[in-house]
matplotlib code that plots the C-alpha trace (Angstrom):
import matplotlib.pyplot as plt

x = [0.0, 1.4, 1.9, -0.9, -3.2, -2.3, -3.0, -6.3, -7.4, -6.2, -8.3, -11.4, -11.0, -10.7, -14.3, -15.4, -13.4, -15.9, -19.0, -20.2, -19.8, -23.5, -22.8, -20.1, -22.3, -24.3, -22.3, -23.1, -26.9, -27.6, -25.2, -26.8, -30.2, -28.9, -27.7, -31.2, -33.4, -36.5, -36.6, -38.1, -35.7, -37.4, -36.4, -32.8, -32.6, -33.1, -29.5, -28.6, -31.5, -32.3, -29.2, -30.7, -33.7, -31.4, -29.0, -31.9, -32.4, -28.7, -27.8, -30.4, -29.2, -25.5, -26.1, -28.0, -25.5, -22.2, -20.0, -22.6, -23.4, -21.2, -17.8, -17.1, -14.3, -16.5, -19.2, -16.7, -15.1, -18.5, -19.6, -16.4, -16.4, -20.0, -19.2, -16.3, -17.4, -21.1, -20.4, -18.1, -20.1, -22.3, -19.2, -19.9, -23.7, -26.1, -29.5, -30.7, -32.7, -29.5, -27.7, -30.3, -29.8, -26.1, -26.9, -29.1, -26.2, -24.0, -26.5, -26.5, -22.7, -22.7, -25.5, -23.5, -20.6, -22.5, -23.1, -19.8, -17.3, -19.3, -20.0, -16.3, -15.6, -18.4, -16.9, -13.3, -13.5, -15.3, -15.9, -13.9, -11.8, -15.0, -16.1, -12.6, -12.7, -16.3, -15.1, -12.1, -14.4, -16.4, -13.2, -12.2, -15.7, -15.9, -12.4, -13.4, -16.6, -14.4, -12.2, -15.1, -17.2, -14.4, -13.3, -16.9, -17.3, -14.0, -14.4, -18.0, -16.6, -15.0, -18.1, -21.0, -20.0, -16.6, -18.3, -18.9, -15.2, -14.2, -16.1, -13.1, -11.3, -13.3, -10.7, -8.2, -10.5, -10.8, -7.0, -6.8, -9.6, -7.9, -4.5, -4.9, -8.2, -8.5, -11.8, -13.2, -13.8, -17.4, -19.2, -20.4, -23.9, -22.6, -25.1, -28.1, -30.3, -31.9, -32.1, -30.4, -32.6, -32.7, -34.4, -37.4, -35.6, -33.2, -36.0, -37.3, -33.8, -33.2, -36.5, -35.7, -32.2, -33.8, -36.0, -32.9, -31.4, -34.6, -34.4, -30.8, -31.2, -32.9, -29.8, -27.4, -29.2, -30.4, -27.1, -25.9, -29.3, -29.2, -25.7, -26.0, -29.5, -28.6, -25.6, -23.3, -21.0, -20.8, -20.7, -17.1, -18.3, -21.2, -18.7, -16.6, -19.6, -20.7, -17.2, -17.3, -20.2, -17.7, -15.0, -17.5, -18.0, -14.3, -14.3, -17.3, -15.8, -12.5, -14.1, -16.7, -14.6, -13.8, -17.3, -18.9, -16.4, -17.6, -21.3, -22.2, -25.5, -26.2, -23.8, -27.0, -28.4, -25.3, -25.4, -29.1, -28.4, -25.4, -27.5, -30.3, -27.9, -26.3, -29.7, -30.5, -27.4, -28.0, -31.6, -30.8, -27.5, -26.8, -23.2, -20.9, -19.4, -22.7, -23.5, -20.1, -20.5, -23.9, -22.9, -19.9, -22.1, -24.6, -21.8, -20.3, -23.6, -24.4, -21.0, -21.5, -25.1, -24.2, -21.5, -23.6, -26.5, -24.1, -22.8, -26.4, -27.0, -23.8, -25.1, -28.5, -27.6, -25.8, -22.4, -23.5, -26.3, -24.1, -23.9, -27.7, -28.4, -25.9, -27.6, -31.0, -29.7, -28.2, -31.3, -33.4, -30.8, -31.0, -34.8, -34.7, -32.5, -34.8, -38.1, -36.5, -37.2, -40.9, -40.6, -39.0, -41.7, -44.4, -42.9, -42.4, -46.1, -46.8, -44.1, -42.2, -39.2, -36.3, -34.9, -38.3, -37.4, -34.2, -36.3, -38.5, -35.3, -34.0, -37.3, -37.6, -34.0, -34.4, -37.5, -35.9, -32.8, -35.0, -37.1, -34.0, -32.2, -35.2, -36.0, -33.7, -30.3, -31.5, -33.4, -30.5, -28.0, -30.1, -30.0, -26.3, -25.9, -27.9, -25.8]
y = [0.0, 3.4, 6.2, 8.2, 5.2, 4.6, 8.1, 8.1, 4.9, 6.4, 9.5, 7.5, 5.3, 8.4, 9.3, 5.9, 6.4, 9.1, 7.5, 6.0, 9.2, 9.3, 6.7, 8.6, 9.8, 6.7, 5.6, 9.0, 8.9, 7.9, 10.5, 13.2, 12.1, 12.6, 16.1, 17.0, 15.1, 17.3, 15.9, 12.5, 9.9, 9.8, 13.4, 12.7, 10.0, 12.8, 13.7, 10.4, 10.0, 13.6, 13.8, 10.9, 13.0, 15.7, 13.1, 11.9, 15.0, 15.9, 12.4, 12.3, 15.8, 14.9, 11.7, 13.5, 16.3, 14.5, 14.7, 16.5, 20.0, 19.9, 18.2, 15.3, 17.3, 20.3, 18.2, 16.4, 19.7, 21.1, 17.8, 17.3, 20.9, 20.5, 17.1, 18.3, 21.8, 21.2, 17.8, 19.2, 22.4, 20.9, 20.9, 24.6, 24.4, 24.2, 24.4, 21.1, 22.7, 24.4, 21.1, 19.6, 22.4, 21.6, 17.9, 18.8, 20.7, 17.7, 15.4, 17.6, 17.3, 13.6, 13.3, 15.1, 12.7, 9.4, 8.4, 9.6, 7.0, 4.1, 5.9, 6.5, 2.8, 1.8, 4.3, 3.2, -0.6, -3.6, -7.3, -8.9, -5.8, -3.9, -6.5, -6.4, -2.6, -2.6, -5.1, -2.9, 0.1, -1.8, -2.5, 1.2, 2.4, 0.2, 1.0, 4.7, 3.7, 2.0, 5.0, 7.5, 5.4, 4.5, 8.1, 9.2, 6.7, 7.6, 11.3, 11.0, 9.7, 13.2, 15.1, 14.3, 17.4, 15.9, 13.0, 15.3, 16.2, 13.1, 14.6, 16.9, 13.8, 14.8, 17.5, 14.7, 13.6, 17.2, 17.4, 14.2, 15.3, 18.6, 17.3, 13.6, 13.1, 13.8, 14.6, 11.5, 11.9, 12.4, 9.3, 9.6, 8.2, 7.4, 9.7, 7.5, 10.5, 8.7, 10.1, 7.7, 6.9, 4.6, 1.2, 0.6, -2.4, 0.1, 1.8, -1.6, -2.6, 0.7, 0.5, -3.0, -1.8, 1.1, -1.3, -3.3, -0.2, 0.5, -3.0, -2.5, 0.9, -0.3, -2.4, 0.5, 3.4, 1.4, -0.4, 2.2, 2.0, -1.8, -1.8, 1.0, 0.2, -3.5, -2.7, -4.4, -1.4, 2.4, 4.6, 3.4, -0.2, 0.7, 2.4, -0.8, -3.1, -0.7, -0.6, -4.4, -3.8, -2.1, -4.7, -7.2, -4.9, -4.9, -8.7, -8.8, -6.3, -8.2, -11.5, -10.2, -10.3, -14.0, -14.8, -13.2, -14.9, -18.3, -18.0, -14.8, -13.3, -16.0, -13.9, -12.0, -15.1, -15.5, -11.9, -12.1, -15.3, -13.6, -10.6, -12.7, -14.8, -11.6, -10.0, -13.2, -13.0, -9.4, -10.1, -13.0, -11.5, -11.3, -10.3, -7.9, -10.9, -12.0, -8.4, -8.1, -11.3, -10.3, -6.8, -8.3, -10.7, -8.0, -5.8, -8.6, -9.5, -5.9, -5.3, -8.3, -7.2, -3.7, -4.4, -7.4, -5.0, -2.5, -5.3, -6.0, -2.3, -2.1, -4.7, -3.0, 0.7, 2.7, 4.0, 7.6, 6.9, 5.2, 8.3, 8.8, 5.1, 5.2, 8.4, 6.7, 3.8, 6.0, 8.2, 5.2, 3.9, 7.2, 7.3, 3.9, 5.5, 8.4, 6.6, 4.1, 6.5, 6.1, 2.4, 1.9, 3.9, 1.9, -1.5, -0.3, 0.5, -3.1, -4.5, -2.1, -4.4, -2.3, -5.4, -6.3, -4.5, -6.5, -9.7, -8.5, -7.9, -11.4, -13.0, -10.7, -11.3, -15.1, -15.2, -12.9, -15.2, -18.3, -16.4, -15.1, -18.4, -20.0, -17.3, -14.2, -15.7, -17.4, -14.3, -12.0, -14.3, -14.0, -10.3, -10.3, -12.6, -10.2, -7.2]
z = [0.0, -1.0, 1.5, -0.2, 0.0, 3.6, 4.7, 2.8, 4.6, 7.9, 7.3, 6.4, 9.5, 11.7, 10.6, 12.0, 15.2, 16.3, 14.7, 18.0, 19.9, 20.8, 23.4, 25.2, 28.1, 28.6, 31.6, 33.2, 32.8, 36.4, 37.7, 35.5, 36.9, 40.4, 39.5, 38.3, 40.8, 39.9, 36.4, 35.5, 34.2, 30.8, 30.4, 31.5, 28.8, 26.2, 26.8, 25.2, 22.7, 21.6, 19.3, 17.3, 16.4, 14.9, 13.4, 11.2, 8.9, 9.0, 7.9, 5.1, 3.9, 4.1, 2.1, -0.6, -1.2, -0.6, -3.6, -5.6, -4.4, -1.3, -1.2, 1.2, 2.8, 3.5, 5.1, 7.3, 8.5, 9.5, 11.1, 13.1, 14.4, 15.6, 17.1, 19.1, 20.2, 20.8, 22.2, 24.9, 25.6, 28.4, 30.7, 31.2, 31.5, 34.5, 32.7, 31.4, 28.6, 27.4, 27.6, 25.3, 22.8, 22.8, 22.4, 19.4, 17.7, 18.5, 16.8, 13.7, 13.5, 14.0, 11.5, 8.9, 9.5, 9.8, 6.1, 4.7, 5.9, 4.5, 1.3, 0.8, 1.3, -1.2, -3.7, -3.3, -2.9, -4.5, -3.8, -1.0, -0.5, 0.2, 2.8, 4.4, 4.6, 6.0, 8.6, 9.5, 9.8, 12.4, 14.4, 14.3, 15.0, 18.1, 19.2, 19.2, 21.1, 23.7, 24.2, 24.3, 26.7, 29.1, 29.2, 29.8, 32.6, 34.3, 34.0, 35.3, 38.6, 39.1, 37.9, 35.6, 33.5, 32.6, 30.8, 27.9, 27.4, 25.4, 22.4, 21.9, 20.3, 17.2, 16.7, 15.8, 13.0, 11.8, 11.6, 9.5, 7.2, 6.6, 5.8, 4.8, 3.0, -0.8, -2.3, -4.1, -7.9, -9.0, -10.4, -14.0, -14.9, -18.4, -20.2, -19.6, -19.0, -16.1, -12.6, -10.3, -7.3, -4.3, -4.8, -2.6, -1.0, 0.6, 2.5, 3.8, 4.8, 6.5, 8.4, 9.7, 10.7, 12.6, 14.4, 15.4, 16.9, 18.8, 20.3, 21.3, 23.1, 26.3, 27.1, 26.4, 28.1, 31.1, 31.8, 34.3, 36.1, 36.1, 37.6, 40.1, 41.4, 41.5, 43.7, 41.1, 40.6, 39.9, 36.8, 36.0, 36.1, 33.8, 31.4, 31.4, 30.7, 27.9, 26.5, 26.2, 23.8, 21.6, 22.2, 20.9, 18.0, 17.3, 17.3, 15.0, 12.6, 12.6, 11.6, 9.3, 6.1, 6.5, 7.8, 4.7, 2.4, 3.6, 4.4, 2.5, 3.6, 6.2, 8.3, 9.1, 10.7, 12.8, 13.9, 15.0, 17.0, 18.7, 19.7, 21.0, 23.1, 24.4, 25.3, 27.2, 29.3, 30.1, 31.1, 33.4, 34.7, 38.4, 38.2, 36.3, 34.6, 33.0, 32.0, 30.4, 28.5, 27.3, 26.3, 24.3, 22.4, 21.5, 20.2, 18.2, 16.6, 15.7, 14.2, 11.9, 11.1, 10.0, 7.3, 6.1, 5.5, 3.7, 1.5, 0.3, -0.3, -2.2, -4.7, -5.4, -5.5, -8.2, -7.1, -7.5, -4.9, -2.3, -0.1, -0.3, 0.5, 3.4, 4.6, 4.5, 6.5, 9.1, 9.3, 10.1, 12.5, 14.5, 14.2, 16.0, 18.6, 19.2, 19.4, 21.8, 24.6, 24.0, 23.1, 26.5, 28.3, 26.5, 27.6, 31.1, 31.4, 30.5, 32.9, 35.2, 35.5, 34.0, 32.1, 30.5, 27.2, 27.0, 27.3, 24.4, 22.3, 23.0, 21.8, 18.7, 17.6, 18.0, 15.9, 13.3, 13.1, 12.4, 9.8, 8.0, 8.1, 6.3, 3.8, 3.8, 2.9, -0.3, -1.5, -0.9, -2.5, -5.6, -5.4, -5.0, -8.0, -10.1, -8.9]

ax = plt.figure().add_subplot(projection="3d")
ax.plot(x, y, z, "-o")
ax.set_aspect("equal")
plt.show()
């Protein structure tokens, strides 16, 4: 690999390093709730989930204009600045409403960034190389998530405010984008005269992926409450357990290339089974060890699921629409994150046990794995062959 190629890959991977920044403050949610005792916990959760609402339109817009009316580099510069500065701003704030405004701006920045890394990979790589790079992106993304969440959990033990400071790592990505990332060449449509759109199947895939994120969120946002109220540990322990979600994600990303090479789209079946098993361990856990094992398996499964879905999208979408399709997927992903607050509240009205939504996720993922194993793999293999 040439030096120029290496620096380009490094710059692209730096975008993935901050892609899981929305989870930075999850270990601190219980501490934030204690700092604002007059607010209901569902309102406190907005500090974690509100960015997802603003990520949705920002992601869709970024995907539509990337490489067309606005350059990739310009979008990444704007996005990383908002990520770093708005992300860290609550360290100086006392009003929870103002904190939510900062979280909204942070969400816009992260939304602008979200579809661009994957779109760059889909533009620059094909076939098995594409699978390998998508797998590597999962490793880097989860490595970034580990760093951000561990820092958030550790700094939170000093003050809940300091949990927001790790967002400043986005300035490293800004530096790499400025000095190491070339602007990708524009894709020609070869004079067909046809407007390149997004196939309807992409909307269905994106909606299902968003539902998956909605199912995952109860485990992520309630982990600190499960651990602290269950006398299993403190915020730092919650940060460690949540960081193991990203360790699992690194493992899943690292093995995805080989897994996809041997079993193709049935990698989705494997991912769904791993997530279901992990959710089961978290639901029945009575120790940090079981919570850690469950969190790891969920992260591993999700980091196999995401590149597997992107591989399918890469076979059915025109190269000029990769950024738009990636933006659509990320928009639904974050929609799932935002509505999870209300999904959790709805389930807790049915059963007030804090882990009940995790039990529901375990069952849904198991059923989904069985259905996909029987029907989905064969159908998608056909689609891939046609692509």
